[in-house]
VOGU-3710 file (C-alpha; in Angstrom, 3 decimals, decimal comma):
1> medgilrmsh> 65,643/10,941/84,989  63,693/12,576/82,257  63,145/12,272/78,632  63,535/13,490/75,204  62,382/16,106/72,858  62,410/16,711/69,233  62,450/20,072/67,604  62,813/20,590/63,904  66,565/20,177/63,775  68,896/17,184/63,833
11> rlwpglalvv> 71,124/19,085/66,281  68,683/18,633/69,140  69,133/14,920/69,661  72,727/14,049/68,769  72,993/10,511/67,470  69,203/9,978/67,286  67,689/9,529/63,857  64,807/11,810/63,058  62,790/10,108/60,321  60,802/12,246/57,904
21> lfgcggagte> 58,013/10,271/56,246  56,465/11,395/52,978  53,017/10,468/51,754  51,721/9,211/55,099  48,089/10,100/55,394  47,709/11,929/52,103  49,549/13,135/49,065  52,231/15,666/49,817  51,969/15,223/53,588  55,265/15,254/55,445
31> rvavglaeal> 55,467/13,707/58,911  58,113/13,206/61,537  58,422/9,858/63,321  60,547/9,018/66,359  61,080/5,403/67,409  60,699/5,115/71,178  63,187/2,247/71,427  65,860/4,428/69,858  64,840/7,340/72,083  65,048/5,208/75,255
41> ptaelhrela> 68,423/6,654/76,413  66,831/10,093/76,585  63,677/8,965/78,421  62,979/9,524/82,085  62,593/6,232/83,894  60,456/6,006/87,017  60,719/2,779/88,995  59,405/1,495/92,265  62,565/1,523/94,370  63,507/-0,726/97,248
51> vldlgtvear> 66,036/1,719/98,721  66,971/5,386/98,562  70,641/5,491/99,575  70,748/9,054/100,864  73,864/11,046/100,176  74,287/9,612/96,668  73,586/11,173/93,293  71,042/8,418/92,586  68,898/9,439/95,564  69,146/13,191/94,990
61> phlgsgwsgd> 66,266/13,458/92,440  63,926/12,060/95,111  64,762/14,729/97,689  62,763/17,942/97,718  63,214/20,870/100,075  64,572/20,524/103,599  67,772/18,571/102,939  71,468/19,409/102,948  73,871/18,591/100,162  75,217/15,055/99,928
71> etrrdgltmv> 77,866/14,205/102,516  80,137/11,265/103,265  81,321/10,491/106,797  84,873/9,449/107,556  83,710/5,839/107,814  82,371/6,006/104,245  78,672/6,277/105,165  76,788/8,531/102,741  74,133/10,737/104,327  72,235/14,006/104,268
81> wavgevsevt> 71,005/16,281/107,019  67,346/17,109/107,446  67,505/20,919/107,508  64,668/22,990/108,970  61,323/21,868/110,329  60,097/20,076/107,162  61,830/17,703/104,731  60,221/16,351/101,558  60,751/13,067/99,673  59,200/11,818/96,439
91> yflaatrdld> 58,772/8,182/95,329  57,028/6,363/92,499  54,283/3,738/92,639  52,898/1,856/89,654  49,883/0,716/91,682  48,443/1,706/95,062  48,689/-0,633/98,063  49,784/-0,594/101,696  53,470/0,304/101,808  56,005/-0,203/104,601
101> vdlrcspvea> 58,751/2,435/104,901  62,055/2,270/106,795  63,739/5,537/107,794  67,278/5,189/109,160  68,395/8,341/110,899  70,122/9,809/113,913  68,265/12,810/115,387  69,969/15,843/116,805  69,564/16,340/120,528  68,030/19,551/121,808
111> sggetqrlvv> 69,972/21,515/124,417  67,424/20,490/127,056  67,647/16,816/126,104  64,217/16,822/124,437  63,523/13,736/122,321  63,067/14,402/118,627  59,523/13,861/117,349  58,558/13,248/113,753  55,175/13,612/112,054  54,861/11,760/108,735
121> eanghrvtel> 52,418/12,684/105,985  51,944/10,953/102,613  50,308/12,988/99,861  48,756/15,256/102,481  47,428/12,385/104,638  48,772/12,143/108,180  50,327/8,687/108,529  51,992/8,503/111,930  53,914/10,298/114,651  57,176/8,851/115,942
131> elprglrthr> 59,540/9,431/118,842  63,150/9,143/117,708  65,585/8,152/120,456  69,261/9,059/120,154  71,592/7,126/117,888  71,450/5,788/114,356  68,338/3,592/114,226  65,831/2,285/111,696  62,233/3,387/112,234  59,438/1,593/110,345
141> fripaeaavv> 55,975/2,916/109,587  53,209/2,021/107,119  51,556/4,156/104,459  48,004/2,845/103,852  46,759/2,357/100,293  44,247/5,162/100,671  47,145/7,618/101,212  48,923/6,487/98,026  48,506/7,514/94,387  49,603/6,000/91,113
151> gansltlswg> 52,698/7,785/89,842  54,602/10,395/91,848  54,015/10,332/95,616  55,185/12,805/98,244  56,370/12,053/101,763  56,539/14,972/104,213  58,648/14,690/107,379  57,860/17,361/110,003  60,476/17,533/112,760  59,696/18,552/116,326
161> hvvvpsdqgg> 62,792/20,699/116,820  65,978/21,843/115,126  69,411/22,697/116,491  71,901/25,267/115,188  75,407/23,889/115,980  77,018/27,335/116,023  74,661/28,319/118,840  76,034/25,440/120,924  79,637/26,623/120,604  82,632/24,867/119,071
171> sdddrrlaar> 81,264/24,978/115,522  80,667/27,553/112,795  77,831/25,481/111,273  74,787/27,747/111,271  72,377/25,314/109,610  69,121/24,396/111,369  69,558/20,637/111,717  66,930/18,077/112,696  68,449/14,667/111,949  71,189/12,897/110,034
181> cdligfpgig> 69,606/10,428/107,597  71,301/7,808/105,456  68,539/5,519/104,108  64,867/5,361/103,204  63,785/1,822/102,368  60,603/0,225/101,027  60,956/-3,411/102,185  57,861/-4,653/100,329  59,218/-3,598/96,931  61,551/-5,782/94,916
191> evaaaeargs> 64,144/-4,448/92,532  62,629/-3,421/89,200  64,845/-3,902/86,166  65,394/-1,047/83,777  63,516/-0,754/80,510  65,191/-2,341/77,505  65,332/-1,760/73,763  65,371/-4,861/71,556  65,940/-3,548/68,088  62,922/-1,386/67,336
201> dlviragsql> 60,913/-3,019/70,161  60,640/-1,641/73,683  60,392/-3,675/76,909  58,811/-1,861/79,865  59,035/-3,668/83,204  56,150/-4,025/85,618  56,366/-1,375/88,329  57,993/1,218/86,085  57,048/4,125/83,846  58,827/5,751/80,932
211> dfffavpssa> 58,261/9,411/80,172  59,062/10,730/76,705  59,123/14,442/75,962  58,514/15,962/72,548  58,282/19,451/71,138  55,393/18,942/68,753  52,681/21,145/67,233  49,090/20,820/68,422  48,635/17,115/67,679  50,599/13,869/67,604
221> vietdgvegs> 49,993/10,124/67,445  51,546/7,475/69,711  51,373/4,055/68,082  52,673/0,496/68,222  52,521/-2,528/65,912  51,498/-4,829/68,759  51,521/-5,448/72,536  52,962/-8,594/74,137  52,997/-9,772/77,754  51,457/-12,116/80,278
231> dgarielswq> 47,726/-12,177/81,005  46,669/-8,973/82,720  49,792/-7,045/81,703  49,067/-3,654/80,193  50,451/-0,227/79,385  48,621/2,751/80,841  49,300/5,839/78,727  49,101/9,422/79,949  50,032/12,879/78,693  50,767/16,238/80,240
241> idrsaeeplg> 51,762/19,780/79,365  52,954/22,481/81,735  50,342/24,209/83,881  47,978/21,243/83,429  47,321/18,051/85,347  48,301/14,679/83,935  45,593/13,269/81,674  44,927/9,574/80,927  45,365/8,705/77,260  44,266/5,075/77,184
251> vwkageeara> 45,345/1,489/77,823  47,196/-0,990/75,626  46,608/-4,598/76,764  48,855/-7,576/76,155  47,698/-9,540/73,123  46,401/-6,543/71,196  47,476/-5,897/67,633  48,481/-2,513/66,260  47,218/0,406/68,353  47,323/4,163/67,888
261> mpvskpsrgp> 46,527/6,928/70,385  46,003/10,478/69,084  46,989/13,383/71,327  45,624/16,893/70,886  47,076/19,725/72,922  47,591/23,476/72,838  50,496/24,382/70,575  52,554/26,013/73,311  55,286/24,131/75,127  56,546/20,556/75,065
271> lriglravgg> 54,484/17,394/75,558  55,112/14,527/78,011  53,907/11,032/77,123  53,924/8,478/79,962  53,956/4,698/79,432  53,367/2,772/82,688  53,590/-1,049/82,856  51,085/-2,681/85,237  50,440/-6,371/85,921  53,585/-7,656/84,254
281> dvvlrnprar> 56,358/-6,818/81,820  55,164/-5,536/78,441  56,848/-5,618/75,019  55,770/-2,935/72,544  56,449/-3,722/68,907  58,040/-0,752/67,134  56,432/1,945/69,308  56,768/5,443/67,885  55,541/9,008/68,020  54,721/10,874/64,834
291> wepsskladd> 53,395/14,280/63,936  53,233/16,773/61,127  55,849/19,503/61,587  54,569/23,031/61,796  57,371/24,210/59,524  60,108/22,787/57,369  63,568/22,145/58,665  65,552/25,355/59,064  68,009/25,974/56,275  71,592/25,239/57,231
301> pheahhsvar> 73,450/28,555/57,012  76,441/26,719/55,543  74,384/26,048/52,412  74,226/29,794/51,740  77,996/29,967/51,392  79,281/33,507/51,172  82,422/33,978/49,134  84,594/36,777/50,483  88,223/37,848/50,245  90,408/36,251/52,862
311> pnvlvylvdt> 90,626/38,728/55,749  93,027/38,609/58,647  91,489/37,166/61,796  92,048/38,396/65,356  90,467/36,503/68,258  90,965/38,531/71,441  89,922/36,614/74,559  89,611/38,253/77,974  89,788/35,565/80,653  87,093/35,603/83,366
321> lradrlgcyg> 85,123/38,523/81,927  81,420/38,893/82,693  79,339/40,523/79,987  77,491/42,697/82,498  80,626/44,673/83,415  80,982/46,220/79,963  79,473/49,490/78,775  78,113/48,031/75,547  76,233/45,464/77,665  74,695/48,124/79,896
331> wsedlsphld> 77,288/48,748/82,624  77,187/52,364/83,720  80,838/52,894/84,629  83,356/53,823/81,944  85,328/50,560/82,104  85,378/49,582/78,427  85,453/52,586/76,055  87,580/50,801/73,433  85,353/47,731/73,250  82,273/49,969/73,265
341> rlaregvlfr> 83,652/51,802/70,250  84,303/48,488/68,481  80,713/47,426/69,205  79,462/50,568/67,450  81,241/49,341/64,310  80,230/45,698/64,546  77,742/43,129/65,785  77,100/42,626/69,497  75,569/39,292/70,472  73,548/40,007/73,578
351> rtiaqsswtk> 73,368/36,480/74,961  76,452/34,383/74,343  76,860/31,330/76,562  80,205/29,788/77,503  80,544/26,057/76,968  81,953/25,676/80,491  82,542/27,730/83,618  86,329/27,463/83,570  89,095/28,026/81,091  90,409/24,813/79,600
361> psvvsiltgs> 87,188/23,190/78,297  85,836/26,546/77,110  88,959/27,403/75,110  89,053/23,962/73,505  85,423/24,452/72,444  86,335/27,812/70,902  89,299/26,379/69,009  87,660/23,136/67,829  83,945/23,890/67,518  83,229/20,864/69,736
371> rpgrhgvngk> 81,394/20,887/73,039  83,217/19,712/76,207  81,641/16,263/76,269  82,814/15,580/72,750  86,373/16,916/73,027  86,871/15,494/76,543  89,348/18,157/77,707  87,690/18,814/81,057  90,271/18,223/83,782  93,195/20,247/85,088
381> ksklpesaht> 95,697/17,878/83,475  93,671/17,088/80,351  95,526/17,657/77,074  94,178/18,838/73,769  94,602/15,620/71,745  96,673/15,645/68,570  93,659/14,221/66,742  91,760/17,469/67,314  91,481/19,712/64,257  91,872/23,228/65,604
391> maeiladngy> 91,072/26,673/64,272  94,789/27,390/63,870  95,425/24,145/61,993  92,564/24,702/59,560  93,622/28,259/58,802  97,294/27,288/58,518  96,297/24,589/56,018  94,597/27,333/54,023  97,589/29,644/53,787  97,291/31,714/56,955
401> atagfacnay> 100,225/32,794/59,106  99,220/31,741/62,624  100,347/32,988/66,029  99,028/32,373/69,527  99,760/34,402/72,669  98,471/33,106/76,016  98,738/34,344/79,589  96,682/31,648/81,337  98,816/28,754/82,570  96,309/26,167/81,345
411> itrpagfdqg> 96,804/27,329/77,730  100,318/26,039/77,135  102,412/24,077/74,686  102,624/20,924/76,898  98,809/20,916/77,109  98,617/20,845/73,304  97,411/24,388/72,664  100,233/25,169/70,250  98,652/22,934/67,589  98,531/24,747/64,264
421> fedfsfrpvr> 100,413/27,840/65,428  103,630/28,698/63,638  104,430/30,957/66,577  103,113/30,216/70,051  103,964/31,960/73,302  102,850/31,433/76,872  103,841/34,149/79,307  102,075/34,690/82,672  101,997/38,477/82,323  99,422/41,245/82,287
431> sseitedvie> 97,499/42,255/79,177  99,669/45,321/78,610  102,802/43,170/78,242  101,288/40,498/76,023  99,818/43,243/73,836  103,312/44,567/73,155  104,367/41,043/72,145  101,456/40,869/69,705  102,218/44,298/68,255  105,858/43,315/67,730
441> wlrdhpgdrp> 104,713/40,180/65,882  102,412/42,273/63,687  105,241/44,648/62,806  107,488/41,735/61,886  104,784/39,954/59,855  105,573/40,665/56,175  101,959/40,770/55,022  102,364/38,335/52,116  99,857/36,037/53,804  96,739/36,812/55,840
451> fflyvhtvdp> 97,250/36,219/59,559  95,325/34,492/62,315  96,063/35,808/65,803  94,760/34,247/69,003  95,391/36,508/72,010  94,426/35,145/75,443  94,765/37,775/78,173  94,390/36,885/81,835  93,315/40,053/83,630  90,682/40,431/85,183
461> hapydppesy> 91,260/36,868/86,470  92,006/36,654/90,190  94,132/37,711/91,974  92,712/41,203/91,579  95,773/43,430/91,634  95,366/46,257/89,104  98,129/48,802/88,532  97,925/51,813/90,809  96,571/54,147/88,112  93,545/51,881/87,615
471> rsrfagsvtd> 93,205/51,061/91,308  93,032/54,709/92,310  90,533/55,554/89,565  88,169/52,572/89,783  88,808/51,056/93,232  89,927/54,044/95,286  87,777/53,092/98,274  89,624/49,767/98,715  92,129/50,759/101,378  93,374/47,305/102,458
481> psvgtvrhir> 96,164/46,237/100,052  95,712/42,578/100,974  92,188/42,425/99,514  92,106/40,493/96,256  95,486/38,793/96,702  95,840/35,023/96,360  96,269/34,696/100,134  93,138/36,774/100,748  91,020/34,837/98,251  92,176/31,511/99,693
491> glasgeipvt> 91,279/32,777/103,151  87,790/33,641/101,918  87,416/30,197/100,332  88,560/28,352/103,477  86,419/30,425/105,827  89,408/31,888/107,639  88,330/35,339/106,418  84,612/36,208/106,697  82,889/36,883/103,388  81,037/40,121/104,088
501> devvedllql> 79,125/42,430/101,764  81,910/44,964/102,184  84,563/42,475/101,090  82,538/41,456/98,047  82,088/45,097/97,064  85,849/45,657/97,368  86,506/42,640/95,138  84,029/43,901/92,554  85,754/47,288/92,430  89,173/45,691/91,973
511> ygaevaendh> 87,715/43,393/89,321  86,298/46,426/87,515  89,674/48,151/87,641  91,244/45,150/85,911  88,474/45,165/83,281  89,423/48,777/82,569  93,116/47,879/82,441  92,462/45,151/79,894  90,276/47,417/77,788  93,131/49,909/77,584
521> sfgrllasld> 95,410/47,114/76,307  92,784/46,120/73,757  92,568/49,722/72,605  96,347/49,817/72,233  96,175/46,734/69,982  93,388/48,226/67,851  95,355/51,454/67,445  98,400/49,492/66,274  96,317/47,576/63,743  95,119/50,910/62,418
531> elgrmedtli> 98,643/52,384/62,315  99,878/49,347/60,390  97,021/49,621/57,905  95,530/46,271/58,926  92,355/47,387/60,681  90,081/47,448/57,654  91,056/44,010/56,339  90,841/42,219/59,718  87,932/40,283/61,191  88,030/41,142/64,915
541> iylsdhgeef> 86,375/38,881/67,478  86,243/39,892/71,146  85,007/37,378/73,718  85,625/35,689/77,066  86,039/32,073/78,119  83,764/32,396/81,179  82,642/34,911/83,792  83,146/35,305/87,531  80,823/34,875/90,488  80,696/37,330/93,366
551> rehgvlghgw> 78,473/35,443/95,799  75,334/35,729/93,627  74,815/32,040/94,313  76,879/31,693/97,449  80,436/31,355/96,142  83,299/33,434/94,790  85,219/32,697/91,603  84,334/30,241/88,851  84,338/26,506/88,182  81,822/25,954/90,993
561> dlhgevlhvp> 78,515/25,911/89,134  76,775/26,802/85,870  74,834/29,938/86,742  74,591/32,964/84,479  77,314/35,026/86,081  79,928/32,445/85,005  78,366/31,509/81,643  77,073/34,778/80,147  80,075/36,182/78,283  80,593/39,016/75,799
571> lvirppggts> 80,841/38,445/72,066  81,464/41,371/69,727  82,452/40,809/66,097  83,603/43,563/63,754  83,806/42,430/60,146  86,495/43,863/57,848  85,651/47,488/57,154  83,103/47,586/59,946  79,323/47,698/59,720  76,437/49,660/61,146
581> ptqvdgvtqh> 75,939/48,899/64,861  73,867/45,745/65,254  72,658/43,886/68,329  71,448/40,285/68,142  69,181/38,867/70,843  69,270/35,151/69,993  71,392/32,751/72,049  74,891/32,063/70,724  77,756/29,962/72,078  81,482/29,294/71,912
591> vdllptilea> 81,230/26,521/69,315  79,708/29,031/66,870  83,040/30,843/66,542  84,922/28,356/64,368  82,202/27,931/61,706  81,715/31,717/61,689  85,400/32,374/61,023  85,635/29,673/58,383  82,646/30,991/56,456  84,032/34,523/56,699
601> vgveppeaie> 87,320/33,447/55,105  85,740/31,096/52,566  86,843/27,742/54,021  84,491/24,769/54,173  83,969/23,750/57,830  84,604/20,175/59,001  81,450/18,096/59,433  82,216/17,450/63,122  81,687/21,098/64,115  78,797/21,395/66,558
611> gdslwpviag> 78,100/25,112/66,253  76,347/27,314/63,703  77,963/30,019/61,623  76,961/33,528/62,671  78,302/34,991/59,450  74,859/35,323/57,773  73,869/37,714/60,574  77,182/39,583/60,441  77,040/39,870/56,647  73,452/41,131/56,785
621> rstsvnprpv> 71,898/38,111/55,046  69,899/37,164/58,133  68,436/39,061/61,065  68,451/36,270/63,649  70,443/33,246/64,770  69,139/29,725/64,476  67,323/28,703/67,699  68,818/25,495/69,107  69,751/24,096/72,508  72,930/25,582/73,966
631> ysymdyegrr> 74,856/23,315/76,346  77,379/24,081/79,074  79,232/21,344/80,943  81,462/21,264/83,993  83,569/18,388/85,320  85,965/20,026/87,748  87,484/18,355/90,814  84,568/15,974/91,257  81,807/18,528/90,606  79,825/17,576/87,509
641> gmaveldgfk> 76,805/19,273/86,027  75,275/20,360/82,749  73,126/23,296/81,714  70,988/23,623/78,603  69,185/26,739/77,389  66,412/26,855/74,800  63,269/28,857/74,070  63,591/31,191/77,038  64,279/28,506/79,657  67,535/27,309/81,204
651> lieplspgfl> 67,916/24,002/83,023  70,829/23,149/85,329  71,116/19,398/85,895  73,355/18,103/88,718  75,466/15,096/87,698  77,414/14,530/90,912  76,728/14,622/94,648  76,798/18,109/96,084  76,677/19,963/92,754  73,160/21,276/93,418
661> parqlfptav> 70,448/20,162/95,829  68,147/19,440/92,862  67,442/20,167/89,220  66,823/23,865/88,595  64,845/25,597/85,836  64,893/29,336/85,176  62,888/31,506/82,758  65,778/33,612/81,515  63,726/36,594/80,333  61,910/37,232/83,621
671> dpeerhsvad> 64,594/35,869/85,978  67,946/36,663/84,335  69,742/36,443/87,695  68,491/32,855/88,157  67,113/33,404/91,643  63,945/31,282/91,634  63,725/27,808/90,118  60,394/27,012/88,442  61,082/23,305/87,890  58,003/22,413/89,948
681> vypvtagyla> 55,836/24,883/88,025  57,001/23,742/84,585  57,817/20,038/85,097  57,279/19,141/81,445  59,648/21,847/80,228  62,175/20,725/82,843  61,799/17,148/81,649  62,082/18,214/78,033  65,382/19,990/78,655  66,648/17,170/80,877
691> slvrselsnh> 66,089/14,738/78,015  68,359/16,888/75,876  70,975/16,699/78,621  70,791/12,900/78,577  71,051/12,843/74,810  74,091/15,105/74,967  75,679/12,933/77,663  75,213/9,848/75,500  77,719/11,337/73,042  80,328/12,276/75,645
701> rprdaseqle> 83,880/11,119/75,248  84,680/8,501/77,933  86,216/10,231/80,921  89,187/7,833/81,000  89,887/8,243/77,264  91,164/11,810/77,415  94,898/12,426/77,088  96,490/13,612/80,333  99,587/15,496/81,405  101,724/13,448/83,764
711> efdtdtrral> 102,660/16,558/85,735  102,822/20,321/85,344  106,239/21,683/84,494  107,832/24,132/86,931  106,860/27,313/85,056  103,272/26,174/84,575  102,942/25,182/88,222  104,224/28,558/89,377  101,815/30,359/87,044  98,879/28,234/88,243
721> ealgyir> 99,834/28,968/91,852  99,880/32,690/91,035  96,336/32,411/89,679  95,197/30,547/92,799  94,431/27,289/90,974  96,829/25,109/92,940  98,781/25,456/96,158
//
């Protein structure tokens, strides 16, 4: 696990105090100090481990390339497959010495009955060669001290042969398998306890290392008020930045009084500080990192409150819409002329990130300004709690007439989404029908109060079944009427129907046809606003809850992972009266919507809101959005993971077995499709972002504390079945 970072904003480490010291080291000097004991939950802990229980989430960070996802046999045994000719393992040592290793595995048998052979290397040194007879057995070998290093070690397993089950018949498994492995043990290592915070003091156990990550300018100081421990116990300090080797920083010995270690580094990128305990447990008295910030804290946009007349507010959400299928985001086909026209009269945010990759948690984040871990509405049967203070409730309390129209069967009255709406309707219909409902409401609305409308349309969500006029125009080459139906999509998911390039292309065309259908409905709504004389006094917000994946990362649909195709969503905002066309490149997110709307209508936002108002950019008082980490979280049917994006990098951190083979890091500017992880190239940046993930997780609502529906009602169940969510 990795550690923490501090940028110049309290939003980066939720719940962690960032102390600004004045007058330290000279008159007028302002410094930032971070107590390491308080930052411990965000640190990466490395320990000498007695056992790697393969197939569990705890073992996954130690597995490199050459392994399958985590699996569990019918008898409950967790395991992974060695895939391909080479499999890699990493392990930590606080000191070098001879090390025994147990590998428990069951090799695959070659078609000719050839015995599996295994060559073992440690840190590039050949250690041994083994013959592995059939059956699940434990094989022991020794790594000599001269093949070990202090810190991270690598173990390379080179297999003599692999077998492809599908080539043997009776299986469709086309992986190249070498062995089934369930345990790697180090019998000479005892269990090392975790580090511990005792008030402002920090206890680091012998045989372990803590890594702390900070975003600091070119220099910092690591200091402690004293070092305690048995004779010979010490802390070995190191530091590292990306693209550079780890450098020793110094040693703090037990019995020493106050110590300080200065660190000078290039200004680019985050800094890793390592504290390794050797020779015994060590207690550091009030250890801390401090530095002089390169700039003052960014002004909170809420302080520059902008008083405006109270406009109407329309939030138009298109379920499952990728940004890259819209003309204003660069798509070449004429799928979205009405949105494109709106974008020419408003502000287009080029990189808006969804708070989750499926509907319910994303919509709750939009309506409450809270991220999924804080609001806790992450499961199929999770309810929006009555304690939540929603967008509709706040606006209703401030004199707005409120109405909500939803077509997605997760956004219903029993699930709590009617909170704050005077009128709320769920109907599982197409965008054209729900648009007519909205227009009828607008015609009946007397106009004595400003209105807030939330419109949640469901096309282009699967199944992909556009009306014939859109099918013939945008998906005319799709001749099989079964393609895109619920039955067809379930067949693709189960493997009963092969997922070919041709099928994916057909699905994309049908998806595009539904995007065009929805855009026509949106245009119809805009035209009605204009006819009713409400266009120029209405704040119009167009967005999506999440995108859709078409095998870019191996799957179809959404709710599977946290890659860009399911998180990069459109956001176009037209202020009342319109504005000159503006495009904003900074990263924005769902939780920014509520504070933006509240500032636009002159209402003070609740303190609990976790987003930033975008109104200064929309109103022309600022040219950029505040840089800050943007989080996305998924907890769907046992698959848990979190993504965080900041400063041109995006990290995806697996939180459950099988979510991802390993942590992934992508430079979003040069690899927008997220094809090649650079976590090994930029380990400090990966650690920096992972520390933010841990800090965010520390503030999550307990998973068992969320309110739950006992069961879906009949209408909701039928609508969810129609969308393919349940059978």
